[in-house]
All heavy atoms as a GROMACS GRO file, in nm:
protein
  533
    1MET      N    1  -2.636   1.062  -6.310
    1MET     CA    2  -2.681   1.032  -6.176
    1MET      C    3  -2.790   1.130  -6.135
    1MET      O    4  -2.787   1.246  -6.174
    1MET     CB    5  -2.566   1.045  -6.077
    1MET     CG    6  -2.472   0.930  -6.074
    1MET     SD    7  -2.358   0.951  -5.936
    1MET     CE    8  -2.259   0.809  -5.962
    2LYS      N    9  -2.882   1.084  -6.055
    2LYS     CA   10  -2.986   1.169  -6.002
    2LYS      C   11  -2.942   1.224  -5.867
    2LYS      O   12  -2.846   1.177  -5.808
    2LYS     CB   13  -3.115   1.088  -5.988
    2LYS     CG   14  -3.166   1.037  -6.122
    2LYS     CD   15  -3.288   0.952  -6.104
    2LYS     CE   16  -3.329   0.895  -6.239
    2LYS     NZ   17  -3.433   0.797  -6.228
    3SER      N   18  -3.015   1.322  -5.817
    3SER     CA   19  -2.976   1.388  -5.693
    3SER      C   20  -2.978   1.296  -5.571
    3SER      O   21  -2.918   1.326  -5.472
    3SER     CB   22  -3.063   1.510  -5.668
    3SER     OG   23  -3.197   1.470  -5.654
    4HIS      N   24  -3.048   1.183  -5.578
    4HIS     CA   25  -3.051   1.092  -5.465
    4HIS      C   26  -2.935   0.992  -5.467
    4HIS      O   27  -2.923   0.908  -5.379
    4HIS     CB   28  -3.186   1.018  -5.459
    4HIS     CG   29  -3.208   0.925  -5.574
    4HIS    ND1   30  -3.256   0.969  -5.694
    4HIS    CD2   31  -3.187   0.793  -5.587
    4HIS    CE1   32  -3.265   0.866  -5.778
    4HIS    NE2   33  -3.223   0.758  -5.715
    5GLU      N   34  -2.850   1.004  -5.566
    5GLU     CA   35  -2.733   0.917  -5.575
    5GLU      C   36  -2.627   0.961  -5.475
    5GLU      O   37  -2.623   1.076  -5.435
    5GLU     CB   38  -2.675   0.920  -5.716
    5GLU     CG   39  -2.768   0.867  -5.822
    5GLU     CD   40  -2.798   0.719  -5.807
    5GLU    OE1   41  -2.712   0.644  -5.758
    5GLU    OE2   42  -2.908   0.679  -5.846
    6LYS      N   43  -2.541   0.866  -5.440
    6LYS     CA   44  -2.435   0.893  -5.343
    6LYS      C   45  -2.301   0.851  -5.401
    6LYS      O   46  -2.292   0.756  -5.477
    6LYS     CB   47  -2.460   0.816  -5.214
    6LYS     CG   48  -2.587   0.854  -5.142
    6LYS     CD   49  -2.608   0.766  -5.021
    6LYS     CE   50  -2.740   0.793  -4.956
    6LYS     NZ   51  -2.850   0.723  -5.018
    7ILE      N   52  -2.197   0.922  -5.361
    7ILE     CA   53  -2.061   0.886  -5.397
    7ILE      C   54  -1.986   0.861  -5.267
    7ILE      O   55  -1.985   0.948  -5.178
    7ILE     CB   56  -1.992   0.997  -5.478
    7ILE    CG1   57  -2.060   1.013  -5.613
    7ILE    CG2   58  -1.843   0.966  -5.495
    7ILE    CD1   59  -2.003   1.122  -5.699
    8LEU      N   60  -1.927   0.744  -5.254
    8LEU     CA   61  -1.846   0.708  -5.137
    8LEU      C   62  -1.702   0.746  -5.166
    8LEU      O   63  -1.644   0.702  -5.266
    8LEU     CB   64  -1.856   0.559  -5.107
    8LEU     CG   65  -1.766   0.507  -4.996
    8LEU    CD1   66  -1.804   0.569  -4.862
    8LEU    CD2   67  -1.772   0.356  -4.990
    9ILE      N   68  -1.644   0.828  -5.079
    9ILE     CA   69  -1.505   0.868  -5.094
    9ILE      C   70  -1.431   0.820  -4.970
    9ILE      O   71  -1.462   0.861  -4.858
    9ILE     CB   72  -1.492   1.021  -5.107
    9ILE    CG1   73  -1.575   1.073  -5.224
    9ILE    CG2   74  -1.345   1.059  -5.122
    9ILE    CD1   75  -1.583   1.224  -5.231
   10ALA      N   76  -1.334   0.733  -4.990
   10ALA     CA   77  -1.253   0.681  -4.880
   10ALA      C   78  -1.118   0.752  -4.879
   10ALA      O   79  -1.060   0.778  -4.984
   10ALA     CB   80  -1.232   0.530  -4.895
   11THR      N   81  -1.071   0.786  -4.760
   11THR     CA   82  -0.943   0.856  -4.750
   11THR      C   83  -0.865   0.809  -4.627
   11THR      O   84  -0.923   0.771  -4.527
   11THR     CB   85  -0.964   1.008  -4.744
   11THR    OG1   86  -0.835   1.071  -4.737
   11THR    CG2   87  -1.045   1.051  -4.624
   12ASP      N   88  -0.735   0.813  -4.640
   12ASP     CA   89  -0.647   0.789  -4.526
   12ASP      C   90  -0.568   0.915  -4.493
   12ASP      O   91  -0.478   0.916  -4.412
   12ASP     CB   92  -0.553   0.672  -4.551
   12ASP     CG   93  -0.466   0.691  -4.675
   12ASP    OD1   94  -0.470   0.800  -4.735
   12ASP    OD2   95  -0.396   0.597  -4.712
   13PHE      N   96  -0.604   1.025  -4.558
   13PHE     CA   97  -0.548   1.158  -4.539
   13PHE      C   98  -0.403   1.173  -4.585
   13PHE      O   99  -0.337   1.269  -4.551
   13PHE     CB  100  -0.562   1.206  -4.394
   13PHE     CG  101  -0.707   1.226  -4.355
   13PHE    CD1  102  -0.765   1.144  -4.262
   13PHE    CD2  103  -0.783   1.324  -4.416
   13PHE    CE1  104  -0.898   1.160  -4.227
   13PHE    CE2  105  -0.916   1.341  -4.382
   13PHE     CZ  106  -0.973   1.258  -4.287
   14PHE      N  107  -0.353   1.078  -4.663
   14PHE     CA  108  -0.223   1.098  -4.726
   14PHE      C  109  -0.245   1.187  -4.849
   14PHE      O  110  -0.357   1.207  -4.895
   14PHE     CB  111  -0.160   0.964  -4.766
   14PHE     CG  112  -0.102   0.889  -4.649
   14PHE    CD1  113  -0.170   0.782  -4.594
   14PHE    CD2  114   0.019   0.927  -4.595
   14PHE    CE1  115  -0.118   0.714  -4.486
   14PHE    CE2  116   0.072   0.860  -4.486
   14PHE     CZ  117   0.003   0.752  -4.432
   15ALA      N  118  -0.136   1.240  -4.904
   15ALA     CA  119  -0.146   1.339  -5.013
   15ALA      C  120  -0.226   1.286  -5.132
   15ALA      O  121  -0.314   1.356  -5.184
   15ALA     CB  122  -0.007   1.382  -5.057
   16ASP      N  123  -0.197   1.165  -5.177
   16ASP     CA  124  -0.270   1.110  -5.293
   16ASP      C  125  -0.418   1.096  -5.264
   16ASP      O  126  -0.502   1.120  -5.350
   16ASP     CB  127  -0.211   0.976  -5.336
   16ASP     CG  128  -0.072   0.990  -5.394
   16ASP    OD1  129  -0.037   1.101  -5.440
   16ASP    OD2  130   0.002   0.890  -5.395
   17ALA      N  131  -0.451   1.054  -5.143
   17ALA     CA  132  -0.592   1.038  -5.107
   17ALA      C  133  -0.662   1.172  -5.101
   17ALA      O  134  -0.780   1.183  -5.136
   17ALA     CB  135  -0.602   0.965  -4.973
   18THR      N  136  -0.592   1.274  -5.059
   18THR     CA  137  -0.651   1.407  -5.053
   18THR      C  138  -0.688   1.455  -5.193
   18THR      O  139  -0.795   1.515  -5.213
   18THR     CB  140  -0.555   1.508  -4.986
   18THR    OG1  141  -0.523   1.458  -4.855
   18THR    CG2  142  -0.617   1.645  -4.974
   19HIS      N  143  -0.605   1.425  -5.290
   19HIS     CA  144  -0.638   1.459  -5.429
   19HIS      C  145  -0.762   1.383  -5.475
   19HIS      O  146  -0.847   1.438  -5.545
   19HIS     CB  147  -0.520   1.429  -5.522
   19HIS     CG  148  -0.401   1.515  -5.498
   19HIS    ND1  149  -0.403   1.653  -5.510
   19HIS    CD2  150  -0.275   1.484  -5.460
   19HIS    CE1  151  -0.285   1.702  -5.480
   19HIS    NE2  152  -0.205   1.602  -5.450
   20ALA      N  153  -0.772   1.258  -5.436
   20ALA     CA  154  -0.889   1.177  -5.473
   20ALA      C  155  -1.015   1.234  -5.408
   20ALA      O  156  -1.122   1.236  -5.471
   20ALA     CB  157  -0.868   1.032  -5.432
   21VAL      N  158  -1.005   1.280  -5.284
   21VAL     CA  159  -1.120   1.341  -5.217
   21VAL      C  160  -1.162   1.467  -5.290
   21VAL      O  161  -1.282   1.489  -5.314
   21VAL     CB  162  -1.088   1.371  -5.069
   21VAL    CG1  163  -1.197   1.457  -5.006
   21VAL    CG2  164  -1.071   1.242  -4.991
   22ASP      N  165  -1.067   1.551  -5.326
   22ASP     CA  166  -1.100   1.673  -5.400
   22ASP      C  167  -1.171   1.641  -5.531
   22ASP      O  168  -1.270   1.704  -5.567
   22ASP     CB  169  -0.973   1.754  -5.429
   22ASP     CG  170  -0.912   1.816  -5.305
   22ASP    OD1  171  -0.983   1.829  -5.203
   22ASP    OD2  172  -0.792   1.849  -5.310
   23TYR      N  173  -1.120   1.541  -5.603
   23TYR     CA  174  -1.181   1.502  -5.730
   23TYR      C  175  -1.322   1.447  -5.708
   23TYR      O  176  -1.416   1.484  -5.779
   23TYR     CB  177  -1.094   1.398  -5.801
   23TYR     CG  178  -1.151   1.355  -5.932
   23TYR    CD1  179  -1.131   1.430  -6.047
   23TYR    CD2  180  -1.226   1.238  -5.942
   23TYR    CE1  181  -1.185   1.391  -6.168
   23TYR    CE2  182  -1.281   1.199  -6.063
   23TYR     CZ  183  -1.261   1.275  -6.176
   23TYR     OH  184  -1.314   1.238  -6.295
   24GLY      N  185  -1.335   1.359  -5.608
   24GLY     CA  186  -1.466   1.300  -5.580
   24GLY      C  187  -1.568   1.404  -5.540
   24GLY      O  188  -1.685   1.400  -5.580
   25TYR      N  189  -1.525   1.502  -5.460
   25TYR     CA  190  -1.616   1.609  -5.418
   25TYR      C  191  -1.658   1.695  -5.538
   25TYR      O  192  -1.775   1.730  -5.552
   25TYR     CB  193  -1.550   1.694  -5.310
   25TYR     CG  194  -1.639   1.805  -5.260
   25TYR    CD1  195  -1.751   1.776  -5.182
   25TYR    CD2  196  -1.613   1.937  -5.293
   25TYR    CE1  197  -1.833   1.878  -5.136
   25TYR    CE2  198  -1.695   2.038  -5.249
   25TYR     CZ  199  -1.805   2.008  -5.170
   25TYR     OH  200  -1.888   2.108  -5.126
   26SER      N  201  -1.562   1.728  -5.623
   26SER     CA  202  -1.595   1.807  -5.744
   26SER      C  203  -1.693   1.732  -5.833
   26SER      O  204  -1.787   1.790  -5.886
   26SER     CB  205  -1.468   1.839  -5.822
   26SER     OG  206  -1.384   1.922  -5.749
   27LEU      N  207  -1.670   1.602  -5.847
   27LEU     CA  208  -1.759   1.519  -5.927
   27LEU      C  209  -1.900   1.517  -5.867
   27LEU      O  210  -2.000   1.532  -5.938
   27LEU     CB  211  -1.704   1.378  -5.940
   27LEU     CG  212  -1.787   1.278  -6.019
   27LEU    CD1  213  -1.799   1.322  -6.164
   27LEU    CD2  214  -1.725   1.139  -6.009
   28ALA      N  215  -1.907   1.501  -5.736
   28ALA     CA  216  -2.037   1.497  -5.669
   28ALA      C  217  -2.112   1.629  -5.686
   28ALA      O  218  -2.234   1.629  -5.705
   28ALA     CB  219  -2.017   1.465  -5.521
   29LYS      N  220  -2.039   1.741  -5.679
   29LYS     CA  221  -2.104   1.871  -5.699
   29LYS      C  222  -2.162   1.881  -5.839
   29LYS      O  223  -2.275   1.927  -5.857
   29LYS     CB  224  -2.005   1.984  -5.675
   29LYS     CG  225  -1.983   2.014  -5.529
   29LYS     CD  226  -1.880   2.120  -5.499
   29LYS     CE  227  -1.880   2.239  -5.587
   29LYS     NZ  228  -1.781   2.341  -5.549
   30GLN      N  229  -2.085   1.837  -5.940
   30GLN     CA  230  -2.132   1.845  -6.078
   30GLN      C  231  -2.254   1.757  -6.099
   30GLN      O  232  -2.346   1.792  -6.174
   30GLN     CB  233  -2.022   1.804  -6.174
   30GLN     CG  234  -1.908   1.902  -6.180
   30GLN     CD  235  -1.794   1.851  -6.267
   30GLN    OE1  236  -1.806   1.749  -6.334
   30GLN    NE2  237  -1.682   1.922  -6.265
   31LEU      N  238  -2.256   1.641  -6.034
   31LEU     CA  239  -2.365   1.546  -6.051
   31LEU      C  240  -2.478   1.567  -5.952
   31LEU      O  241  -2.578   1.495  -5.955
   31LEU     CB  242  -2.311   1.403  -6.036
   31LEU     CG  243  -2.204   1.363  -6.138
   31LEU    CD1  244  -2.148   1.225  -6.104
   31LEU    CD2  245  -2.261   1.363  -6.278
   32ARG      N  246  -2.459   1.664  -5.862
   32ARG     CA  247  -2.556   1.689  -5.756
   32ARG      C  248  -2.583   1.563  -5.675
   32ARG      O  249  -2.697   1.532  -5.640
   32ARG     CB  250  -2.684   1.747  -5.812
   32ARG     CG  251  -2.662   1.882  -5.874
   32ARG     CD  252  -2.789   1.944  -5.920
   32ARG     NE  253  -2.760   2.077  -5.975
   32ARG     CZ  254  -2.844   2.145  -6.045
   32ARG    NH1  255  -2.963   2.096  -6.070
   32ARG    NH2  256  -2.810   2.262  -6.091
   33ALA      N  257  -2.476   1.493  -5.645
   33ALA     CA  258  -2.486   1.369  -5.567
   33ALA      C  259  -2.443   1.397  -5.423
   33ALA      O  260  -2.367   1.490  -5.396
   33ALA     CB  261  -2.395   1.262  -5.626
   34ASN      N  262  -2.494   1.316  -5.332
   34ASN     CA  263  -2.452   1.324  -5.193
   34ASN      C  264  -2.316   1.257  -5.178
   34ASN      O  265  -2.281   1.169  -5.257
   34ASN     CB  266  -2.552   1.256  -5.102
   34ASN     CG  267  -2.685   1.330  -5.098
   34ASN    OD1  268  -2.687   1.452  -5.094
   34ASN    ND2  269  -2.794   1.256  -5.101
   35VAL      N  270  -2.241   1.299  -5.077
   35VAL     CA  271  -2.108   1.242  -5.053
   35VAL      C  272  -2.107   1.173  -4.918
   35VAL      O  273  -2.156   1.227  -4.819
   35VAL     CB  274  -1.999   1.352  -5.054
   35VAL    CG1  275  -1.865   1.297  -5.009
   35VAL    CG2  276  -1.987   1.414  -5.191
   36ILE      N  277  -2.052   1.053  -4.916
   36ILE     CA  278  -2.024   0.982  -4.792
   36ILE      C  279  -1.872   0.976  -4.782
   36ILE      O  280  -1.807   0.917  -4.868
   36ILE     CB  281  -2.084   0.841  -4.791
   36ILE    CG1  282  -2.236   0.848  -4.807
   36ILE    CG2  283  -2.046   0.768  -4.662
   36ILE    CD1  284  -2.301   0.714  -4.827
   37LEU      N  285  -1.817   1.041  -4.680
   37LEU     CA  286  -1.672   1.042  -4.661
   37LEU      C  287  -1.636   0.937  -4.557
   37LEU      O  288  -1.688   0.937  -4.446
   37LEU     CB  289  -1.625   1.180  -4.614
   37LEU     CG  290  -1.476   1.199  -4.596
   37LEU    CD1  291  -1.404   1.182  -4.730
   37LEU    CD2  292  -1.447   1.336  -4.538
   38CYS      N  293  -1.550   0.846  -4.597
   38CYS     CA  294  -1.510   0.735  -4.511
   38CYS      C  295  -1.361   0.750  -4.477
   38CYS      O  296  -1.277   0.756  -4.566
   38CYS     CB  297  -1.534   0.603  -4.583
   38CYS     SG  298  -1.478   0.459  -4.491
   39THR      N  299  -1.332   0.760  -4.348
   39THR     CA  300  -1.194   0.768  -4.304
   39THR      C  301  -1.139   0.628  -4.287
   39THR      O  302  -1.198   0.546  -4.217
   39THR     CB  303  -1.185   0.843  -4.170
   39THR    OG1  304  -1.246   0.970  -4.185
   39THR    CG2  305  -1.041   0.861  -4.128
   40VAL      N  306  -1.028   0.601  -4.352
   40VAL     CA  307  -0.967   0.469  -4.348
   40VAL      C  308  -0.844   0.474  -4.260
   40VAL      O  309  -0.760   0.562  -4.275
   40VAL     CB  310  -0.928   0.423  -4.491
   40VAL    CG1  311  -0.863   0.287  -4.488
   40VAL    CG2  312  -1.051   0.422  -4.581
   41VAL      N  313  -0.835   0.380  -4.166
   41VAL     CA  314  -0.721   0.372  -4.075
   41VAL      C  315  -0.659   0.235  -4.090
   41VAL      O  316  -0.728   0.133  -4.080
   41VAL     CB  317  -0.765   0.394  -3.930
   41VAL    CG1  318  -0.646   0.382  -3.835
   41VAL    CG2  319  -0.832   0.528  -3.914
   42THR      N  320  -0.530   0.233  -4.115
   42THR     CA  321  -0.459   0.106  -4.127
   42THR      C  322  -0.406   0.066  -3.990
   42THR      O  323  -0.335   0.143  -3.925
   42THR     CB  324  -0.341   0.118  -4.225
   42THR    OG1  325  -0.393   0.161  -4.351
   42THR    CG2  326  -0.270  -0.014  -4.242
   43VAL      N  327  -0.443  -0.053  -3.947
   43VAL     CA  328  -0.393  -0.106  -3.820
   43VAL      C  329  -0.300  -0.221  -3.852
   43VAL      O  330  -0.338  -0.315  -3.921
   43VAL     CB  331  -0.509  -0.156  -3.731
   43VAL    CG1  332  -0.456  -0.217  -3.602
   43VAL    CG2  333  -0.606  -0.043  -3.703
   44SER      N  334  -0.179  -0.210  -3.804
   44SER     CA  335  -0.081  -0.315  -3.829
   44SER      C  336  -0.123  -0.442  -3.758
   44SER      O  337  -0.150  -0.443  -3.639
   44SER     CB  338   0.056  -0.270  -3.779
   44SER     OG  339   0.150  -0.373  -3.798
   45ALA      N  340  -0.129  -0.550  -3.833
   45ALA     CA  341  -0.169  -0.679  -3.776
   45ALA      C  342  -0.072  -0.786  -3.822
   45ALA      O  343  -0.109  -0.884  -3.885
   45ALA     CB  344  -0.311  -0.712  -3.818
   46GLU      N  345   0.054  -0.766  -3.789
   46GLU     CA  346   0.155  -0.861  -3.831
   46GLU      C  347   0.158  -0.986  -3.744
   46GLU      O  348   0.214  -1.087  -3.782
   46GLU     CB  349   0.293  -0.794  -3.829
   46GLU     CG  350   0.302  -0.680  -3.929
   46GLU     CD  351   0.434  -0.607  -3.921
   46GLU    OE1  352   0.523  -0.651  -3.846
   46GLU    OE2  353   0.448  -0.505  -3.988
   47LEU      N  354   0.096  -0.979  -3.627
   47LEU     CA  355   0.093  -1.093  -3.538
   47LEU      C  356  -0.018  -1.188  -3.579
   47LEU      O  357  -0.123  -1.146  -3.626
   47LEU     CB  358   0.069  -1.046  -3.394
   47LEU     CG  359   0.173  -0.949  -3.338
   47LEU    CD1  360   0.129  -0.901  -3.201
   47LEU    CD2  361   0.309  -1.018  -3.327
   48PRO      N  362   0.002  -1.318  -3.559
   48PRO     CA  363  -0.104  -1.413  -3.593
   48PRO      C  364  -0.233  -1.386  -3.518
   48PRO      O  365  -0.340  -1.411  -3.568
   48PRO     CB  366  -0.045  -1.549  -3.553
   48PRO     CG  367   0.101  -1.528  -3.541
   48PRO     CD  368   0.123  -1.382  -3.512
   49GLN      N  369  -0.223  -1.332  -3.397
   49GLN     CA  370  -0.342  -1.302  -3.318
   49GLN      C  371  -0.362  -1.150  -3.319
   49GLN      O  372  -0.321  -1.080  -3.227
   49GLN     CB  373  -0.328  -1.352  -3.176
   49GLN     CG  374  -0.320  -1.503  -3.167
   49GLN     CD  375  -0.303  -1.549  -3.024
   49GLN    OE1  376  -0.252  -1.476  -2.941
   49GLN    NE2  377  -0.346  -1.671  -2.997
   50ALA      N  378  -0.425  -1.100  -3.422
   50ALA     CA  379  -0.443  -0.956  -3.437
   50ALA      C  380  -0.524  -0.896  -3.323
   50ALA      O  381  -0.508  -0.780  -3.289
   50ALA     CB  382  -0.510  -0.925  -3.570
   51ASP      N  383  -0.613  -0.976  -3.262
   51ASP     CA  384  -0.693  -0.922  -3.153
   51ASP      C  385  -0.613  -0.901  -3.025
   51ASP      O  386  -0.660  -0.839  -2.932
   51ASP     CB  387  -0.814  -1.012  -3.125
   51ASP     CG  388  -0.774  -1.152  -3.082
   51ASP    OD1  389  -0.658  -1.192  -3.106
   51ASP    OD2  390  -0.859  -1.223  -3.025
   52GLY      N  391  -0.488  -0.948  -3.023
   52GLY     CA  392  -0.403  -0.929  -2.907
   52GLY      C  393  -0.328  -0.797  -2.910
   52GLY      O  394  -0.259  -0.762  -2.814
   53ILE      N  395  -0.342  -0.720  -3.017
   53ILE     CA  396  -0.274  -0.592  -3.029
   53ILE      C  397  -0.348  -0.488  -2.946
   53ILE      O  398  -0.470  -0.477  -2.953
   53ILE     CB  399  -0.265  -0.546  -3.176
   53ILE    CG1  400  -0.181  -0.644  -3.255
   53ILE    CG2  401  -0.208  -0.405  -3.186
   53ILE    CD1  402  -0.179  -0.617  -3.403
   54VAL      N  403  -0.275  -0.412  -2.868
   54VAL     CA  404  -0.335  -0.309  -2.784
   54VAL      C  405  -0.324  -0.175  -2.858
   54VAL      O  406  -0.216  -0.135  -2.900
   54VAL     CB  407  -0.263  -0.300  -2.648
   54VAL    CG1  408  -0.323  -0.188  -2.564
   54VAL    CG2  409  -0.271  -0.433  -2.575
   55TRP      N  410  -0.437  -0.108  -2.874
   55TRP     CA  411  -0.441   0.021  -2.942
   55TRP      C  412  -0.436   0.130  -2.835
   55TRP      O  413  -0.522   0.136  -2.748
   55TRP     CB  414  -0.571   0.032  -3.022
   55TRP     CG  415  -0.578   0.154  -3.107
   55TRP    CD1  416  -0.629   0.274  -3.070
   55TRP    CD2  417  -0.533   0.169  -3.241
   55TRP    NE1  418  -0.617   0.363  -3.173
   55TRP    CE2  419  -0.560   0.302  -3.279
   55TRP    CE3  420  -0.473   0.083  -3.332
   55TRP    CZ2  421  -0.528   0.350  -3.405
   55TRP    CZ3  422  -0.442   0.132  -3.457
   55TRP    CH2  423  -0.469   0.263  -3.493
   56PRO      N  424  -0.338   0.220  -2.840
   56PRO     CA  425  -0.330   0.327  -2.740
   56PRO      C  426  -0.454   0.415  -2.742
   56PRO      O  427  -0.500   0.456  -2.848
   56PRO     CB  428  -0.206   0.407  -2.782
   56PRO     CG  429  -0.132   0.319  -2.876
   56PRO     CD  430  -0.231   0.226  -2.938
   57MET      N  431  -0.508   0.445  -2.625
   57MET     CA  432  -0.632   0.523  -2.616
   57MET      C  433  -0.617   0.663  -2.676
   57MET      O  434  -0.709   0.713  -2.739
   57MET     CB  435  -0.677   0.534  -2.470
   57MET     CG  436  -0.724   0.402  -2.411
   57MET     SD  437  -0.863   0.332  -2.502
   57MET     CE  438  -0.990   0.447  -2.462
   58ASP      N  439  -0.503   0.727  -2.656
   58ASP     CA  440  -0.487   0.863  -2.709
   58ASP      C  441  -0.483   0.865  -2.861
   58ASP      O  442  -0.519   0.964  -2.923
   58ASP     CB  443  -0.363   0.932  -2.650
   58ASP     CG  444  -0.234   0.856  -2.679
   58ASP    OD1  445  -0.240   0.735  -2.700
   58ASP    OD2  446  -0.128   0.921  -2.679
   59GLU      N  447  -0.444   0.755  -2.923
   59GLU     CA  448  -0.444   0.747  -3.070
   59GLU      C  449  -0.586   0.760  -3.124
   59GLU      O  450  -0.609   0.825  -3.225
   59GLU     CB  451  -0.382   0.616  -3.118
   59GLU     CG  452  -0.234   0.605  -3.095
   59GLU     CD  453  -0.154   0.693  -3.189
   59GLU    OE1  454  -0.196   0.711  -3.305
   59GLU    OE2  455  -0.051   0.745  -3.145
   60SER      N  456  -0.682   0.699  -3.058
   60SER     CA  457  -0.821   0.706  -3.103
   60SER      C  458  -0.871   0.849  -3.100
   60SER      O  459  -0.941   0.894  -3.191
   60SER     CB  460  -0.909   0.617  -3.015
   60SER     OG  461  -0.872   0.483  -3.029
   61ASP      N  462  -0.836   0.922  -2.995
   61ASP     CA  463  -0.879   1.062  -2.984
   61ASP      C  464  -0.818   1.146  -3.097
   61ASP      O  465  -0.885   1.231  -3.155
   61ASP     CB  466  -0.839   1.120  -2.849
   61ASP     CG  467  -0.915   1.056  -2.733
   61ASP    OD1  468  -1.026   1.003  -2.758
   61ASP    OD2  469  -0.864   1.058  -2.620
   62ILE      N  470  -0.692   1.122  -3.127
   62ILE     CA  471  -0.625   1.195  -3.234
   62ILE      C  472  -0.691   1.165  -3.368
   62ILE      O  473  -0.717   1.254  -3.448
   62ILE     CB  474  -0.474   1.160  -3.238
   62ILE    CG1  475  -0.404   1.215  -3.114
   62ILE    CG2  476  -0.409   1.214  -3.365
   62ILE    CD1  477  -0.263   1.162  -3.093
   63LEU      N  478  -0.722   1.037  -3.393
   63LEU     CA  479  -0.787   0.999  -3.519
   63LEU      C  480  -0.925   1.062  -3.531
   63LEU      O  481  -0.964   1.108  -3.638
   63LEU     CB  482  -0.798   0.847  -3.529
   63LEU     CG  483  -0.664   0.775  -3.552
   63LEU    CD1  484  -0.684   0.625  -3.539
   63LEU    CD2  485  -0.608   0.810  -3.688
   64ARG      N  486  -1.001   1.066  -3.422
   64ARG     CA  487  -1.134   1.128  -3.425
   64ARG      C  488  -1.122   1.278  -3.457
   64ARG      O  489  -1.199   1.331  -3.536
   64ARG     CB  490  -1.205   1.109  -3.292
   64ARG     CG  491  -1.277   0.979  -3.282
   64ARG     CD  492  -1.370   0.976  -3.161
   64ARG     NE  493  -1.375   0.840  -3.116
   64ARG     CZ  494  -1.314   0.792  -3.009
   64ARG    NH1  495  -1.247   0.871  -2.930
   64ARG    NH2  496  -1.323   0.666  -2.977
   65LYS      N  497  -1.025   1.346  -3.394
   65LYS     CA  498  -1.008   1.489  -3.418
   65LYS      C  499  -0.967   1.514  -3.563
   65LYS      O  500  -1.022   1.602  -3.629
   65LYS     CB  501  -0.903   1.548  -3.325
   65LYS     CG  502  -0.887   1.698  -3.342
   65LYS     CD  503  -0.779   1.753  -3.253
   65LYS     CE  504  -0.759   1.900  -3.272
   65LYS     NZ  505  -0.748   1.946  -3.409
   66ASP      N  506  -0.871   1.434  -3.614
   66ASP     CA  507  -0.829   1.449  -3.753
   66ASP      C  508  -0.944   1.425  -3.850
   66ASP      O  509  -0.959   1.494  -3.950
   66ASP     CB  510  -0.714   1.354  -3.786
   66ASP     CG  511  -0.583   1.396  -3.721
   66ASP    OD1  512  -0.574   1.511  -3.672
   66ASP    OD2  513  -0.489   1.314  -3.720
   67SER      N  514  -1.028   1.326  -3.819
   67SER     CA  515  -1.142   1.296  -3.905
   67SER      C  516  -1.241   1.412  -3.907
   67SER      O  517  -1.296   1.447  -4.011
   67SER     CB  518  -1.213   1.170  -3.859
   67SER     OG  519  -1.127   1.060  -3.873
   68SER      N  520  -1.264   1.471  -3.791
   68SER     CA  521  -1.357   1.584  -3.782
   68SER      C  522  -1.303   1.704  -3.859
   68SER      O  523  -1.378   1.773  -3.926
   68SER     CB  524  -1.380   1.623  -3.637
   68SER     OG  525  -1.444   1.519  -3.568
   69ASP      N  526  -1.171   1.728  -3.845
   69ASP     CA  527  -1.111   1.841  -3.915
   69ASP      C  528  -1.121   1.821  -4.064
   69ASP      O  529  -1.148   1.910  -4.139
   69ASP     CB  530  -0.964   1.858  -3.875
   69ASP     CG  531  -0.950   1.902  -3.729
   69ASP    OD1  532  -1.051   1.943  -3.667
   69ASP    OD2  533  -0.838   1.890  -3.676
   0.00000   0.00000   0.00000
């Protein structure tokens, strides 16, 4: 890979994903590639009308803080 290449690393911050992030970051350093870190959030959509689910506002703030950390 050349230095203008990118590696996308997706994480949900569970233990296995954290290991994958560490590996992806180490690989990117060796290849001198840029890293795009994508935070993945699972939203339960068991209802037929998923758009009817109300997401608590404080949850969004917590997710943003965790992503920044």
